[in-house]
Residue frames relative to the residue before (quaternion, step in Angstrom):
aa qw qx qy qz dx dy dz
M 1.0000 0.0000 0.0000 0.0000 0.00 0.00 0.00
I 0.2762 -0.7502 0.5845 0.1391 3.58 -0.87 1.03
K 0.0346 -0.7517 0.6586 0.0075 3.51 -0.90 1.06
F 0.3695 -0.7101 0.5538 0.2294 3.55 -1.09 0.65
K 0.4001 -0.6830 0.5534 0.2592 3.60 -0.91 0.87
L 0.1137 -0.7651 0.6332 0.0276 3.52 -0.71 1.17
D 0.2925 -0.8048 0.5003 0.1283 3.52 -0.63 1.13
R 0.7185 0.4001 -0.2642 0.5038 3.53 1.10 0.42
L 0.2726 -0.6780 0.6522 0.2017 3.49 -1.24 0.67
L 0.3201 -0.7425 0.5568 0.1903 3.51 -1.14 0.56
T 0.2130 -0.7247 0.6366 0.1558 3.49 -1.13 0.73
I 0.0276 -0.8031 0.5950 -0.0160 3.51 -0.74 1.06
Q 0.1929 -0.7710 0.5910 0.1384 3.52 -1.22 0.47
V 0.0136 0.7795 -0.6234 0.0600 3.56 -0.71 1.10
K 0.8494 -0.0955 0.0190 0.5187 3.58 -0.75 1.09
N 0.7300 -0.4739 0.2213 0.4400 3.52 0.76 1.19
I 0.5997 0.5113 -0.3740 0.4889 3.59 1.24 0.33
T 0.1748 -0.7964 0.5721 0.0890 3.57 -0.67 1.06
T 0.0537 0.8078 -0.5835 0.0637 3.54 -0.86 0.94
V 0.3766 -0.6986 0.5589 0.2403 3.56 -1.18 0.51
V 0.0649 -0.8022 0.5933 0.0141 3.56 -0.84 0.95
N 0.2438 -0.7560 0.5938 0.1280 3.51 -1.19 0.60
P 0.1307 -0.8207 0.5536 0.0541 3.62 0.14 1.27
V 0.2036 -0.7553 0.6111 0.1210 3.50 -1.27 0.63
I 0.1358 -0.7349 0.6602 0.0746 3.56 -0.99 0.91
R 0.1186 0.7976 -0.5780 0.1253 3.52 -0.73 1.10
I 0.6219 -0.5182 0.4369 0.3922 3.53 -1.35 0.34
A 0.4925 -0.6683 0.4879 0.2697 3.55 -0.88 0.97
Q 0.2205 -0.7373 0.6281 0.1153 3.54 -1.16 0.81
R 0.6791 -0.5113 0.3330 0.4080 3.55 -1.13 0.45
E 0.6594 0.5005 -0.3204 0.4606 3.58 1.08 -0.65
D 0.5747 0.5897 -0.3750 0.4259 3.58 1.25 -0.05
L 0.5071 0.7123 -0.3917 0.2865 3.50 1.31 -0.56
P 0.6384 0.4957 -0.3786 0.4511 3.73 0.81 -0.55
A 0.6675 0.4769 -0.3181 0.4752 3.62 0.95 -0.73
I 0.6170 0.5334 -0.3386 0.4692 3.63 1.04 -0.72
I 0.6968 0.4646 -0.2747 0.4724 3.56 0.93 -0.85
E 0.5920 0.5446 -0.3680 0.4663 3.60 1.11 -0.65
I 0.6465 0.5142 -0.3129 0.4687 3.60 0.92 -0.84
Y 0.6496 0.5275 -0.2898 0.4644 3.51 0.93 -0.97
N 0.7071 0.4618 -0.2811 0.4558 3.56 0.74 -1.07
S 0.6045 0.5678 -0.3719 0.4171 3.61 1.04 -0.52
T 0.6610 0.5070 -0.3131 0.4560 3.62 1.17 -0.37
I 0.5246 0.6836 -0.4006 0.3114 3.60 1.18 -0.50
P 0.6760 0.5077 -0.3344 0.4164 3.70 0.73 -0.81
S 0.6121 0.5755 -0.3645 0.4015 3.62 1.06 -0.51
R 0.2345 -0.8083 0.4959 0.2140 3.57 1.21 -0.58
I 0.5310 0.6103 -0.4006 0.4302 3.58 1.24 0.59
V 0.7818 0.4283 -0.1787 0.4164 3.59 0.89 -0.91
T 0.8212 0.0850 -0.0016 0.5643 3.61 0.85 -0.90
A 0.4920 -0.6550 0.5018 0.2776 3.48 -1.33 0.54
D 0.4696 0.6277 -0.4802 0.3935 3.61 1.15 0.10
L 0.3019 -0.7743 0.5386 0.1385 3.55 -0.99 0.94
E 0.7646 0.2401 -0.1195 0.5860 3.58 1.17 -0.56
P 0.6067 -0.5483 0.4138 0.4001 3.62 -1.14 0.51
I 0.2811 -0.7341 0.5929 0.1746 3.52 -1.16 0.69
S 0.4275 -0.6824 0.5215 0.2821 3.55 -1.28 0.33
W 0.5633 -0.5949 0.4140 0.3967 3.57 -1.07 0.52
Q 0.5790 0.5901 -0.3771 0.4175 3.61 1.12 -0.55
S 0.6635 0.5105 -0.3070 0.4527 3.57 1.10 -0.75
R 0.7012 0.4560 -0.2562 0.4844 3.58 1.25 -0.28
L 0.3705 0.7470 -0.4939 0.2465 3.62 1.15 0.18
N 0.6560 0.4868 -0.3339 0.4704 3.65 0.88 -0.72
W 0.6100 0.5266 -0.3496 0.4779 3.59 1.03 -0.76
F 0.6610 0.5006 -0.3219 0.4570 3.61 0.85 -0.90
E 0.6989 0.4973 -0.2826 0.4294 3.55 0.85 -0.94
E 0.5862 0.5870 -0.3509 0.4343 3.63 1.22 -0.49
H 0.5896 0.5808 -0.3773 0.4155 3.57 1.13 -0.37
D 0.1306 -0.7712 0.6212 0.0472 3.57 -1.08 0.76
S 0.4298 -0.7502 0.4359 0.2500 3.58 -0.52 1.14
N 0.6563 0.5277 -0.3115 0.4403 3.56 1.25 -0.37
T 0.8263 0.1873 -0.0587 0.5279 3.55 1.11 -0.69
R 0.7832 0.1188 -0.0253 0.6097 3.65 1.08 -0.75
P 0.0204 0.8631 -0.5037 0.0303 3.56 0.54 1.19
L 0.2224 -0.6724 0.6780 0.1968 3.45 -1.46 0.31
L 0.1142 -0.8180 0.5638 0.0061 3.56 -0.42 1.32
V 0.2473 -0.7273 0.6259 0.1346 3.47 -1.37 0.64
L 0.1925 -0.7428 0.6233 0.1508 3.58 -0.98 0.76
E 0.0831 -0.8113 0.5787 -0.0056 3.50 -0.78 1.15
L 0.0779 -0.7110 0.6951 0.0726 3.48 -1.30 0.68
E 0.8447 -0.0562 0.0046 0.5322 3.56 -0.83 1.00
K 0.6940 -0.5260 0.2434 0.4272 3.54 0.90 1.15
R 0.6147 0.5168 -0.3607 0.4743 3.58 1.19 0.53
A 0.4315 -0.6928 0.5086 0.2741 3.61 -0.79 0.95
I 0.0611 -0.8022 0.5938 0.0104 3.57 -0.80 1.07
G 0.8067 -0.0203 0.0022 0.5907 3.55 1.24 -0.16
W 0.1448 -0.7868 0.5942 0.0826 3.50 -1.32 0.13
L 0.1565 -0.7510 0.6347 0.0931 3.56 -1.26 0.51
S 0.1104 -0.7888 0.6042 0.0222 3.49 -1.10 0.89
L 0.1293 -0.7306 0.6601 0.1174 3.53 -1.13 0.70
Q 0.0438 -0.7849 0.6175 -0.0259 3.50 -0.94 1.00
S 0.5887 -0.5828 0.4308 0.3580 3.53 -1.15 0.68
F 0.3359 -0.7174 0.5691 0.2205 3.57 -1.10 0.66
Y 0.8944 0.0097 -0.0561 0.4437 3.50 -0.91 1.08
G 0.4482 -0.7708 0.4020 0.2082 3.59 1.20 0.10
R 0.5907 0.5532 -0.3842 0.4443 3.61 1.17 0.35
P 0.6260 -0.5980 0.3460 0.3617 3.63 -0.94 0.71
A 0.6346 0.5462 -0.3405 0.4279 3.55 1.00 -0.74
Y 0.6992 0.4438 -0.2749 0.4885 3.62 1.14 -0.41
Q 0.2483 0.8295 -0.4764 0.1524 3.64 1.28 0.25
A 0.7324 0.4305 -0.2327 0.4735 3.57 0.98 -0.79
T 0.6494 0.4709 -0.3252 0.5008 3.60 1.24 0.12
A 0.0407 -0.7995 0.5986 -0.0291 3.55 -0.97 1.04
E 0.3679 -0.6766 0.5881 0.2468 3.46 -1.29 0.54
V 0.1929 -0.7928 0.5709 0.0913 3.54 -0.82 0.97
S 0.0441 -0.7798 0.6242 0.0191 3.56 -1.04 0.89
I 0.0803 -0.7981 0.5969 0.0178 3.55 -0.93 0.87
Y 0.0078 0.7721 -0.6343 0.0385 3.57 -0.93 0.95
I 0.1171 -0.7745 0.6216 -0.0040 3.54 -1.01 1.08
A 0.5415 -0.6016 0.4775 0.3418 3.59 -0.95 0.80
N 0.6044 -0.6056 0.3767 0.3550 3.58 -0.94 0.89
S 0.6981 0.4781 -0.3065 0.4360 3.62 0.85 -0.81
Y 0.7216 0.3951 -0.2318 0.5191 3.62 1.27 -0.17
S 0.4689 0.6816 -0.4458 0.3418 3.56 1.31 -0.01
R 0.8294 0.2344 -0.2009 0.4655 3.51 -1.30 0.59
K 0.5649 0.5656 -0.3875 0.4591 3.51 1.20 0.71
G 0.6851 -0.5211 0.2764 0.4275 3.58 1.22 0.33
W 0.4989 0.6935 -0.4050 0.3259 3.58 1.34 -0.16
G 0.5876 0.5454 -0.3669 0.4719 3.63 1.12 -0.50
S 0.6361 0.5169 -0.3146 0.4787 3.56 1.02 -0.84
Y 0.6269 0.5500 -0.3236 0.4469 3.51 0.98 -0.93
L 0.6927 0.4686 -0.2706 0.4768 3.62 0.83 -0.94
L 0.6709 0.4922 -0.3067 0.4621 3.56 0.86 -0.96
K 0.6428 0.5164 -0.3284 0.4607 3.62 0.89 -0.81
H 0.6403 0.5138 -0.3219 0.4716 3.58 0.98 -0.81
S 0.6619 0.5055 -0.3166 0.4541 3.61 0.88 -0.92
L 0.6469 0.5220 -0.3240 0.4517 3.62 0.96 -0.76
E 0.6455 0.5097 -0.3053 0.4800 3.56 1.09 -0.73
M 0.7249 0.4495 -0.2356 0.4657 3.60 1.11 -0.68
C 0.4244 0.7468 -0.4360 0.2687 3.58 1.23 -0.35
P 0.6509 0.4926 -0.3586 0.4530 3.68 0.81 -0.75
K 0.6601 0.5025 -0.3169 0.4597 3.58 0.94 -0.77
W 0.6930 0.4431 -0.2523 0.5097 3.57 1.10 -0.70
Q 0.4418 -0.7154 0.4443 0.3091 3.64 1.24 0.06
V 0.4672 0.6498 -0.4441 0.4028 3.54 1.09 0.78
N 0.0437 -0.8136 0.5789 0.0332 3.59 -0.83 0.93
T 0.7420 0.2333 -0.1934 0.5980 3.58 1.30 0.04
L 0.0762 -0.7772 0.6229 0.0464 3.61 -0.93 0.97
L 0.1572 -0.7701 0.6164 0.0482 3.48 -1.11 0.90
G 0.1133 -0.7679 0.6263 0.0719 3.56 -1.13 0.73
F 0.1909 -0.7740 0.5945 0.1052 3.61 -0.75 1.00
I 0.0525 0.8428 -0.5166 0.1417 3.55 -0.21 1.40
F 0.4577 -0.6479 0.5175 0.3208 3.58 -0.92 0.75
A 0.5667 -0.6399 0.4196 0.3056 3.54 -1.03 0.84
H 0.6905 0.4419 -0.2799 0.4996 3.58 1.19 -0.42
N 0.5548 0.5803 -0.4038 0.4386 3.60 1.24 0.18
Y 0.1266 -0.8614 0.4903 0.0379 3.52 0.45 1.29
P 0.6273 0.5437 -0.3610 0.4249 3.64 0.93 -0.66
S 0.6802 0.4658 -0.2903 0.4858 3.61 1.02 -0.82
L 0.6223 0.5272 -0.3477 0.4625 3.59 0.99 -0.82
N 0.6578 0.5075 -0.3137 0.4597 3.61 0.93 -0.88
L 0.6275 0.5369 -0.3340 0.4544 3.59 0.97 -0.87
F 0.6844 0.4668 -0.2933 0.4772 3.65 0.80 -0.93
Q 0.6482 0.5205 -0.3277 0.4490 3.58 0.90 -0.80
K 0.5999 0.5788 -0.3430 0.4329 3.57 1.08 -0.80
F 0.7419 0.3593 -0.2056 0.5275 3.60 1.17 -0.65
Q 0.6081 -0.6361 0.3023 0.3664 3.52 1.26 0.70
F 0.3340 0.6973 -0.5490 0.3175 3.61 1.12 0.54
Q 0.1918 -0.7705 0.5986 0.1057 3.57 -1.07 0.70
Q 0.5566 -0.5787 0.4707 0.3657 3.55 -1.28 0.46
W 0.0759 -0.8098 0.5817 0.0087 3.61 -0.67 1.14
G 0.8053 0.0672 -0.0542 0.5865 3.57 1.21 -0.19
Y 0.0933 -0.7670 0.6340 0.0317 3.53 -1.26 0.67
F 0.0575 -0.7994 0.5977 -0.0199 3.54 -0.67 1.16
P 0.2178 -0.8149 0.5215 0.1291 3.63 -0.16 1.19
K 0.8965 0.0081 -0.0065 0.4428 3.50 -1.21 0.86
V 0.3085 0.7711 -0.4894 0.2659 3.57 0.95 1.04
A 0.7438 0.2937 -0.1979 0.5669 3.59 1.23 -0.26
K 0.2003 -0.7465 0.6246 0.1119 3.51 -1.21 0.65
L 0.0144 0.7938 -0.6026 0.0809 3.52 -0.59 1.27
D 0.8309 -0.1183 0.0277 0.5430 3.53 -0.54 1.24
G 0.7449 -0.4159 0.2209 0.4727 3.59 0.90 0.89
L 0.6601 0.4750 -0.3318 0.4781 3.60 1.22 -0.09
E 0.3480 -0.7218 0.5563 0.2201 3.53 -0.93 0.91
R 0.1223 -0.8213 0.5572 0.0027 3.50 -0.86 1.09
D 0.4156 -0.7124 0.5200 0.2220 3.51 -1.15 0.77
L 0.2605 -0.7474 0.5933 0.1466 3.52 -1.29 0.57
I 0.1518 -0.7773 0.6045 0.0857 3.59 -0.97 0.87
I 0.1978 -0.7290 0.6345 0.1637 3.54 -1.05 0.70
M 0.1447 -0.7627 0.6285 0.0479 3.52 -0.81 1.16
G 0.0660 -0.8183 0.5710 -0.0014 3.58 -0.89 0.98
L 0.0368 -0.7687 0.6385 0.0118 3.48 -1.36 0.50
R 0.2831 -0.6908 0.6373 0.1911 3.51 -1.01 0.87
V 0.2310 -0.7794 0.5771 0.0784 3.53 -0.82 1.13
N 0.0569 -0.8160 0.5748 0.0223 3.59 -0.56 1.09
C-alpha cells in the first residue's frame, strides 16, 4: 500500500472543540471500493455533484477502479482515524495519446465532512503530485449550480475553459456544465 508522507498535522475546530488530526492520503485498494461508492452515492440526491440519478453498485465500478494507475492516474483515499472520508480520482482526458499530460480530476467528500476544508486538502495534494504523475493540465467538469465546487477550484486558480449550456437533465431541470482548467507548473 502506498501512503503519502504528509508533513503537516491539521488543527480543526468543531463545535468549539479544537483537536489535532493526522489525515492520511493513500492509493485506494480494492477493499476501499464500497466506501468510495458509499461516498459517491451520498451525493446523488443533491443533484449538484453528479449526473447519476440512481445509486450505483461497487461491482458496476470495478472497471473504473482498475483503470486507475497509481503512477499516472491515481485513485486516492483520504482517511481520518482509519476511516475513508473522501477520495480523489484522476482520469485520462479524451483517451488519445496527445492528451497524455491532461487529466480530469474528481473529488468527493463524505457529507458529514464536506465544507470543512477536506476538498482543499485533497486538491492541494494533487497539485503538488502532478509532476510525479506526469500531469501538466488538470480539468474539472462541474455543474454550473455547484457553487461549492466552483469556489474550491477557483481558490486554486482554476479558470473557466468551457461552458456547455443545458447538457444535463436532473429531475426535469436542464443544467449547465462548466469545465474548469489549470496548467500545473
